[in-house]
C-alpha positions as CSV (number, residue, x, y, z in Angstrom):
1,M,-79.9,-25.5,14.3
2,N,-82.2,-23.8,16.9
3,L,-81.6,-22.2,20.3
4,S,-84.2,-22.0,22.4
5,A,-84.7,-18.8,24.5
6,G,-84.3,-20.5,27.8
7,Q,-80.7,-21.9,26.4
8,L,-79.9,-18.5,25.0
9,A,-80.4,-16.7,28.5
10,R,-78.4,-19.3,30.3
11,L,-75.6,-19.0,27.8
12,V,-75.6,-15.2,28.0
13,E,-75.7,-14.5,31.3
14,V,-76.4,-11.0,31.4
15,P,-76.6,-8.9,34.5
16,V,-80.3,-8.0,35.6
17,D,-78.8,-4.6,36.4
18,A,-77.2,-3.7,33.1
19,R,-77.4,-0.4,31.9
20,P,-78.5,0.0,29.0
21,Y,-79.5,-3.6,29.0
22,Y,-79.9,-4.0,25.5
23,R,-76.6,-3.1,24.8
24,A,-75.5,-5.7,27.8
25,L,-77.3,-8.3,25.8
26,A,-76.1,-7.6,22.3
27,G,-72.6,-7.8,23.3
28,A,-72.8,-10.8,25.1
29,V,-74.3,-12.3,22.5
30,R,-71.7,-11.0,19.9
31,D,-69.0,-12.4,22.4
32,R,-70.5,-15.8,22.5
33,I,-70.4,-16.0,18.4
34,L,-66.7,-15.0,18.5
35,D,-65.7,-17.5,21.2
36,G,-67.0,-20.2,19.3
37,R,-69.8,-20.8,22.4
38,L,-72.3,-19.6,20.0
39,P,-72.0,-21.4,16.3
40,V,-72.5,-19.3,13.3
41,R,-75.8,-20.1,11.4
42,V,-77.7,-21.0,14.4
43,R,-81.5,-20.1,14.4
44,M,-82.1,-17.4,17.1
45,P,-84.8,-17.6,19.7
46,A,-88.2,-15.2,18.7
47,E,-87.9,-11.7,20.3
48,R,-90.9,-12.3,22.4
49,Q,-89.9,-15.8,23.7
50,L,-86.4,-14.5,24.7
51,A,-87.9,-11.4,26.3
52,E,-90.0,-13.7,28.4
53,A,-86.8,-16.1,29.5
54,L,-84.9,-12.9,30.4
55,G,-87.5,-11.1,32.3
56,V,-87.6,-7.9,30.3
57,S,-89.5,-5.8,27.4
58,R,-89.8,-7.0,24.1
59,T,-89.0,-3.7,22.8
60,T,-85.2,-4.5,24.8
61,V,-84.8,-7.6,22.7
62,T,-86.0,-6.4,19.3
63,T,-83.4,-2.9,20.2
64,A,-80.5,-6.0,21.0
65,Y,-81.3,-7.7,17.9
66,D,-81.2,-4.6,15.8
67,R,-77.9,-3.4,17.1
68,L,-76.6,-7.3,16.2
69,R,-78.1,-6.9,12.5
70,G,-76.3,-3.6,12.2
71,Q,-73.1,-4.9,13.4
72,G,-73.3,-7.9,11.1
73,Y,-73.7,-10.7,14.1
74,L,-77.5,-11.5,13.0
75,E,-79.2,-12.0,9.7
76,S,-82.8,-12.2,9.6
77,R,-85.5,-12.4,7.0
78,Q,-89.2,-11.9,7.2
79,G,-91.1,-15.1,7.6
80,A,-87.9,-17.2,8.4
81,G,-86.7,-15.6,11.8
82,S,-82.8,-14.4,12.6
83,W,-79.6,-16.6,12.6
84,T,-76.3,-15.9,13.9
85,A,-73.4,-14.5,11.4
86,L,-69.8,-13.2,11.4
87,P,-69.7,-9.4,9.7
88,D,-67.8,-8.9,6.6
89,P,-64.1,-8.0,7.8
90,S,-64.2,-5.1,5.3
91,A,-66.8,-3.5,6.9
92,C,-67.0,-0.9,9.6
93,A,-70.4,-1.2,11.8
94,D,-68.6,-3.3,14.3
95,N,-65.6,-1.2,14.4
96,P,-64.9,-0.6,18.3
97,W,-63.5,2.5,17.9
98,I,-66.8,3.9,16.5
99,T,-69.1,4.8,19.1
100,S,-72.3,7.0,19.8
101,D,-71.4,10.3,22.1
102,D,-74.7,9.4,23.8
103,D,-74.1,5.8,25.0
104,G,-73.3,7.2,28.4
105,L,-70.2,5.2,29.3
106,V,-67.0,6.4,30.3
107,P,-64.4,6.3,27.3
108,L,-61.3,4.4,28.4
109,H,-61.1,2.6,25.1
110,A,-59.6,5.5,23.5
111,A,-56.3,7.6,24.2
112,A,-57.2,10.8,23.4
113,P,-56.5,13.7,25.3
114,A,-59.3,17.0,25.3
115,A,-58.2,20.0,23.3
116,S,-55.3,21.9,24.2
117,G,-55.8,25.4,25.9
118,Y,-54.4,26.9,22.7
119,L,-56.7,25.7,20.1
120,G,-58.8,29.0,20.9
121,E,-56.8,31.4,19.8
122,A,-55.3,29.2,16.6
123,F,-58.9,29.0,15.7
124,A,-59.3,32.7,15.7
125,H,-56.1,33.3,13.5
126,A,-57.5,30.9,11.1
127,G,-60.7,32.8,10.8
128,A,-59.0,35.9,10.7
129,N,-56.7,34.9,7.6
130,Y,-58.7,32.8,5.9
131,H,-60.1,35.4,3.4
132,R,-56.6,35.7,2.2
133,F,-57.0,32.4,0.4
134,T,-60.3,32.7,-1.0
135,L,-59.1,34.0,-4.4
136,G,-57.3,30.9,-5.0
137,M,-58.8,27.1,-5.5
138,G,-58.6,26.5,-1.8
139,Y,-56.7,23.2,-1.7
140,D,-53.1,22.2,-2.6
141,P,-52.6,18.2,-2.4
142,V,-49.2,18.9,-0.8
143,G,-50.6,21.0,1.9
144,L,-50.5,24.4,3.0
145,P,-46.8,25.9,2.4
146,E,-46.9,27.4,5.9
147,L,-47.9,24.3,7.7
148,R,-45.4,22.5,5.6
149,E,-42.9,24.9,6.4
150,A,-43.5,24.6,10.4
151,V,-43.6,20.8,10.1
152,A,-40.3,21.1,8.7
153,A,-38.8,23.1,10.9
154,R,-40.0,21.1,13.9
155,Y,-38.3,18.3,12.6
156,T,-35.1,20.3,11.8
157,A,-35.0,21.5,15.7
158,R,-35.7,17.6,16.7
159,G,-32.4,16.9,15.0
160,L,-33.6,15.9,11.6
161,A,-33.0,18.5,8.7
162,T,-36.0,18.6,6.7
163,R,-37.2,20.9,4.0
164,P,-40.7,21.9,3.3
165,D,-40.5,20.0,0.1
166,Q,-40.1,16.5,2.0
167,I,-43.7,17.0,4.0
168,I,-47.3,16.2,2.5
169,V,-50.1,17.4,4.7
170,T,-52.5,14.9,5.3
171,T,-56.4,14.2,6.9
172,G,-54.8,12.7,10.1
173,A,-52.1,10.0,10.7
174,Q,-54.6,7.5,9.5
175,Q,-55.1,8.3,6.1
176,A,-50.7,8.8,6.1
177,I,-50.6,5.2,7.0
178,H,-53.1,4.2,4.2
179,L,-51.6,5.9,1.5
180,L,-48.3,4.2,2.7
181,M,-49.5,1.2,2.9
182,T,-51.4,1.2,-0.5
183,L,-48.1,2.6,-1.9
184,C,-45.7,0.1,-0.5
185,A,-48.0,-3.1,0.2
186,G,-49.8,-5.5,-2.2
187,S,-51.7,-8.7,-1.7
188,G,-49.7,-11.2,0.1
189,D,-46.7,-9.4,0.4
190,P,-45.1,-9.6,3.9
191,V,-45.2,-6.0,6.6
192,V,-43.6,-6.7,9.6
193,M,-45.5,-5.2,12.6
194,E,-45.0,-5.3,16.6
195,S,-47.7,-7.0,18.7
196,P,-49.4,-5.4,20.4
197,T,-49.8,-2.2,18.2
198,Y,-51.8,0.5,16.7
199,P,-55.2,-1.3,15.6
200,H,-55.9,1.0,12.6
201,A,-52.6,0.1,11.4
202,I,-53.4,-3.7,11.5
203,D,-56.6,-3.2,9.9
204,L,-55.2,-1.1,7.1
205,A,-52.5,-4.1,6.3
206,R,-55.4,-6.3,6.2
207,T,-57.6,-4.5,3.8
208,R,-54.4,-4.5,1.7
209,S,-54.7,-8.4,1.8
210,A,-51.0,-8.4,3.6
211,R,-49.5,-11.0,5.1
212,I,-48.8,-9.7,8.6
213,V,-45.7,-10.8,10.3
214,P,-45.6,-10.1,14.0
215,V,-43.0,-9.3,16.6
216,G,-43.8,-9.6,20.4
217,V,-42.8,-6.7,22.4
218,P,-41.7,-8.2,25.7
219,A,-42.8,-6.7,29.0
220,D,-38.9,-5.2,29.6
221,G,-39.3,-3.2,26.1
222,R,-38.1,-4.1,22.4
223,H,-36.1,-7.0,21.4
224,L,-34.1,-5.5,18.9
225,D,-33.2,-9.2,17.1
226,L,-36.8,-10.5,17.1
227,L,-37.3,-7.4,14.7
228,V,-34.2,-7.9,13.0
229,S,-34.8,-11.4,12.3
230,A,-38.3,-10.9,11.6
231,V,-37.2,-8.7,8.8
232,R,-34.7,-11.0,7.5
233,Q,-36.7,-14.4,7.6
234,S,-39.7,-13.0,6.4
235,G,-38.0,-11.1,3.5
236,A,-40.7,-8.3,4.3
237,R,-40.2,-5.0,2.3
238,L,-42.3,-3.1,4.4
239,A,-42.1,-2.5,8.2
240,Y,-44.4,-0.3,10.6
241,L,-43.2,0.7,14.2
242,I,-43.9,3.0,17.0
243,P,-40.6,3.8,18.5
244,D,-41.9,6.8,20.5
245,F,-44.0,5.7,23.4
246,Q,-45.0,2.7,21.4
247,N,-49.3,2.5,21.5
248,P,-50.3,0.6,23.6
249,T,-47.1,-0.4,25.9
250,G,-45.5,3.3,26.0
251,H,-42.0,1.8,25.5
252,L,-39.3,4.3,23.9
253,M,-37.0,3.0,21.7
254,G,-32.9,4.1,22.5
255,A,-30.9,6.0,19.7
256,E,-28.8,2.9,19.3
257,D,-31.2,0.7,18.7
258,R,-33.0,2.8,16.4
259,A,-29.7,3.4,14.5
260,A,-29.3,-0.8,14.4
261,L,-33.0,-1.2,13.4
262,V,-32.2,1.6,10.2
263,A,-29.0,-0.4,9.4
264,A,-30.9,-3.3,9.1
265,C,-33.6,-2.4,7.1
266,R,-30.9,-1.0,4.6
267,R,-29.4,-4.2,4.6
268,H,-32.8,-6.5,3.6
269,D,-34.3,-3.3,1.9
270,V,-36.9,-2.5,3.7
271,T,-39.0,0.4,3.8
272,L,-40.2,1.5,7.2
273,I,-42.9,3.2,8.5
274,V,-42.1,5.1,11.6
275,D,-45.3,6.5,13.6
276,E,-44.7,9.4,15.5
277,T,-48.1,10.3,16.7
278,W,-46.7,10.2,20.5
279,A,-43.7,11.4,19.8
280,E,-44.3,15.1,21.4
281,L,-45.9,13.7,24.6
282,A,-42.7,13.0,26.8
283,I,-44.2,13.5,30.5
284,D,-41.0,12.8,32.6
285,D,-37.7,14.6,32.3
286,L,-35.7,12.4,30.0
287,E,-33.3,13.2,27.1
288,Q,-35.1,11.9,24.1
289,P,-33.4,10.3,21.1
290,P,-33.7,12.2,17.8
291,P,-36.1,11.1,15.1
292,T,-35.6,7.4,13.7
293,A,-35.1,8.8,10.1
294,A,-31.8,11.0,11.6
295,F,-30.3,7.4,11.1
296,D,-31.3,7.2,7.5
297,T,-29.1,7.8,4.8
298,D,-30.8,6.5,1.7
299,G,-34.3,7.9,2.1
300,R,-36.1,4.3,3.6
301,V,-37.5,5.8,6.9
302,V,-40.9,7.5,6.0
303,S,-41.9,9.3,9.3
304,V,-45.7,10.0,10.1
305,G,-46.7,12.6,12.5
306,S,-50.2,14.3,13.8
307,A,-51.8,17.1,15.3
308,S,-54.2,14.8,16.9
309,K,-52.3,13.8,20.4
310,L,-50.6,17.1,21.1
311,W,-53.3,19.3,20.3
312,W,-57.0,17.6,19.5
313,G,-58.1,14.9,17.5
314,G,-60.4,16.9,15.8
315,L,-58.3,19.0,13.7
316,R,-57.6,16.0,11.6
317,I,-54.4,17.1,10.2
318,G,-51.6,14.8,9.8
319,W,-48.2,14.4,7.8
320,V,-45.5,12.6,6.1
321,R,-41.7,13.4,6.1
322,G,-39.9,11.1,3.3
323,T,-38.6,12.2,0.2
324,A,-39.3,15.1,-2.2
325,A,-40.1,12.3,-4.6
326,L,-42.3,10.2,-2.2
327,A,-44.3,13.4,-1.1
328,R,-45.2,14.1,-4.9
329,R,-46.3,10.5,-5.3
330,L,-48.5,10.6,-2.6
331,A,-50.0,13.6,-3.6
332,V,-50.8,11.9,-6.6
333,Q,-52.2,8.9,-5.1
334,R,-54.5,10.7,-2.8
335,A,-56.3,12.9,-5.6
336,P,-59.3,10.3,-6.1
337,V,-59.5,10.4,-2.2
338,D,-60.1,13.7,-1.0
339,I,-57.3,16.0,-3.2
340,A,-56.3,17.9,0.0
341,S,-57.0,18.6,3.2
342,A,-59.3,21.2,4.9
343,L,-57.2,25.0,4.7
344,F,-58.8,26.2,8.0
345,E,-57.6,23.2,10.0
346,Q,-54.3,23.7,8.5
347,L,-54.1,27.2,9.1
348,A,-55.1,27.0,12.7
349,V,-52.4,23.8,13.2
350,A,-49.8,26.2,11.5
351,R,-50.3,29.0,14.5
352,L,-50.4,25.9,16.7
353,F,-46.6,25.1,16.0
354,D,-45.7,28.3,17.4
355,R,-46.8,27.4,20.6
356,V,-45.3,23.8,20.4
357,E,-43.3,24.1,23.5
358,E,-46.0,25.5,25.7
359,T,-48.4,23.0,24.6
360,R,-46.0,19.9,25.5
361,A,-45.7,21.7,28.9
362,E,-49.1,21.9,28.9
363,R,-49.7,18.2,28.2
364,R,-47.1,17.4,30.5
365,R,-49.0,18.7,33.5
366,T,-52.2,17.2,33.0
367,L,-51.0,13.7,31.9
368,A,-48.8,13.6,34.6
369,A,-51.5,13.9,36.9
370,S,-53.9,11.5,35.8
371,R,-51.2,9.2,35.1
372,A,-50.3,9.3,38.9
373,A,-53.9,9.0,39.7
374,L,-54.2,5.8,37.3
375,V,-51.4,4.5,39.0
376,D,-52.5,5.2,42.3
377,V,-56.3,4.0,41.9
378,L,-55.0,0.7,40.3
379,R,-52.6,0.1,42.7
380,R,-55.3,0.3,45.4
381,E,-58.1,-1.3,43.7
382,V,-56.8,-4.1,41.8
383,P,-53.0,-4.6,43.1
384,E,-53.1,-8.1,41.6
385,W,-52.9,-6.6,37.9
386,S,-49.1,-5.5,36.8
387,F,-47.6,-2.4,34.7
388,R,-44.7,-0.6,34.3
389,V,-45.4,3.2,34.2
390,P,-43.8,5.0,30.8
391,S,-42.1,7.9,30.6
392,G,-44.4,9.3,27.9
393,G,-47.6,8.4,25.7
394,G,-51.2,8.0,26.8
395,S,-51.7,4.6,28.7
396,L,-50.4,1.9,30.7
397,W,-50.4,-1.6,29.3
398,V,-51.7,-3.6,32.0
399,R,-51.4,-7.2,32.5
400,L,-54.3,-9.2,34.2
401,G,-53.0,-12.3,35.3
402,A,-55.7,-14.5,33.6
403,P,-57.2,-14.2,30.1
404,I,-60.3,-12.5,31.3
405,A,-59.9,-9.2,29.0
406,T,-62.8,-10.1,26.7
407,P,-65.3,-11.1,29.3
408,L,-64.0,-8.1,31.9
409,S,-64.6,-5.5,28.9
410,E,-68.3,-6.6,28.6
411,A,-68.6,-6.6,32.7
412,A,-67.4,-2.8,32.6
413,A,-69.6,-2.1,29.9
414,A,-72.4,-3.3,32.2
415,A,-71.1,-1.1,34.8
416,G,-70.4,2.2,32.5
417,V,-67.2,1.9,31.3
418,R,-65.9,1.2,28.0
419,L,-62.4,-0.3,28.0
420,A,-60.0,-1.6,25.2
421,P,-59.1,-5.2,25.6
422,G,-55.8,-6.6,24.6
423,P,-57.0,-8.5,21.1
424,W,-57.9,-5.5,19.8
425,F,-53.9,-4.6,19.9
426,G,-53.1,-8.2,18.6
427,I,-52.2,-9.4,15.2
428,D,-54.3,-12.8,15.8
429,G,-56.8,-11.8,18.5
430,T,-54.1,-12.6,20.9
431,L,-53.3,-10.8,24.3
432,E,-56.2,-11.9,26.0
433,N,-54.3,-11.3,29.3
434,H,-53.9,-7.5,28.7
435,L,-55.7,-4.3,28.7
436,R,-54.7,-1.0,27.7
437,L,-55.7,1.7,30.0
438,P,-55.4,5.5,28.7
439,F,-54.5,8.5,31.1
440,T,-55.5,11.1,29.0
441,Q,-59.0,11.5,31.2
442,P,-59.3,13.9,34.2
443,P,-58.1,12.4,37.3
444,E,-61.3,12.3,39.0
445,V,-62.8,10.4,35.9
446,L,-60.2,7.9,35.9
447,V,-60.4,6.9,39.7
448,D,-64.2,6.7,39.5
449,A,-63.7,4.3,36.1
450,V,-61.4,1.5,37.7
451,R,-63.3,1.4,40.9
452,R,-66.3,0.6,38.7
453,V,-64.1,-1.9,36.5
454,A,-62.6,-3.2,40.0
455,A,-66.0,-3.7,41.2
456,A,-67.1,-5.8,38.2
457,R,-63.8,-8.2,37.4
458,G,-65.5,-10.5,39.7
459,T,-68.4,-11.2,37.5
460,A,-65.5,-11.6,34.3
461,G,-63.2,-13.8,36.3
462,R,-66.3,-16.2,37.3
463,R,-67.2,-16.9,33.5
464,P,-66.3,-20.6,31.9
465,R,-63.2,-20.8,30.8
466,A,-64.6,-21.7,27.3
467,S,-65.5,-17.8,27.4
468,L,-62.0,-16.7,27.7
469,I,-60.1,-17.8,24.5
470,P,-60.5,-15.8,21.9
471,A,-61.5,-17.1,18.4
472,L,-59.7,-14.5,16.2
C-alpha cells in the first residue's frame, strides 16, 4: 500500500507553529503507527512531495524521516523508498527516557531532582582521599567497605538491623533490579508488578521474557487483597513493588500492610523485590513505617536503594540489601558486566551519608515548594484534572478525565514541554487517561510548563477518538 503526500499530511495534523517542526512531524507519524491509523509496511511519500504538501522545506522532512529511521519506525532502501515499521522491542533507540539535552524542551518526563547542595563537599572529600586506594586494584565487586558500612548503618537507623556483608553496591538502582531480575526470573516465569509502576522495571521483566502479572493501584491506595490474590493465583515466585512513595502514584504503604504482604509472600514462597528509591523523600511531617524487610524472617525480602533521588542521579550509585549469600551471588553475576562500581562516586556517596538528615531537610524544603506551586497552577489552569497530593516522593499522578495522554504529550512537545503519558507506566500500554507530572523542577519552571500544556490541551482533545486508543 502506498500513501500519498496529501493523505499523510492530513493524517499527522502537525500544527504549523510546532517547534522544532521536524520533531513534531516524526512524533506524529510514530503515534499514528502506534495507534493503528498508519499501518505497518505502508510505503511513505517521497520527501520532496511531503514537504510540498506540508509547506515546509525538504530538509525538515528529511530530518524527520532520519529520526524515524533511527527510532525504528521507518525502513528505507535506496531506489525502493521508505515504509513504516515497528522497532525491535529490545532496542533502545526509541526509549522515551533517552533524550538530548539540547532539544529545548522542559523535561517534565523525568522525576529527577537537581544535585544536592552537599555534593561539592563530597566530591572534594573523595578527591582528597582517592589516593589512598591507588595502590590496590581499584575495584571491589561488592563495593567499597566504608560505603557498605554507611548503607548498613542507615538501614539500622531506620529500624532494620543490617550488617555490611548484607550490602552490595551497584551502578545505580537500575543495575540492582537488573541483577535481581536476571537471577530470579526466567523466560515465561510470572512476575507480579503494580500497574502503574516504574517503567524500567517493566522493561527489565520483558527483557527476561517473564510473564508480567499486573495488579492495579487504585486512586485511594493499594488494595492488599489484590496483591495477595495475584501472588496466590499466578503461582509467581517473584514480585516487584515500590512501597515507599510509589512511582508514579506517590502512595505510601502502611506498616500493617507491609507485614501482611511479607507474610503472604512467605506462605506462597515468593521473593519480594522492594524498590526504596524514594524512601528518604518524605515531604510532610509523618511517621514513616519501617522498611518492608523489617517484617521478613527468612530472607525473602530484597531491598533496592539509590543515591539518585536524595543526592543526584549522575552519581550512578545504588545498592541491594539482602542476605550475605545473596550479595556474594550478585557480585559473581555482575562480573561479566562491569565488575564493580566507580570508586570515586562510592567515596562521595559514603561521605554524603554523613549528611543524610541535612539532605533530607534540604529536599523537603525544595520539593514542598515545587509541589505547592504545581498543585496551585494545576487547580487554576486545568481544574477538570484530578489528583491526590502525596506526602512524599516526586510526582503527581494526574487523572485527565479523558484518554488523551499520548496526543496531549504530542501537543505539549510542540509547545516546548516533554511529558510522561500514563501508558509509559502501564503494563499493557493502558492508563491513557493519566499523566505523571513531577515536582522536581523549580516552581517557576513548573508554572510555565503547566501553562503551556494547558494551552495545548485543546488540540489534543479535538483529535479523533481513534487516535486516543493505545495500541500497546
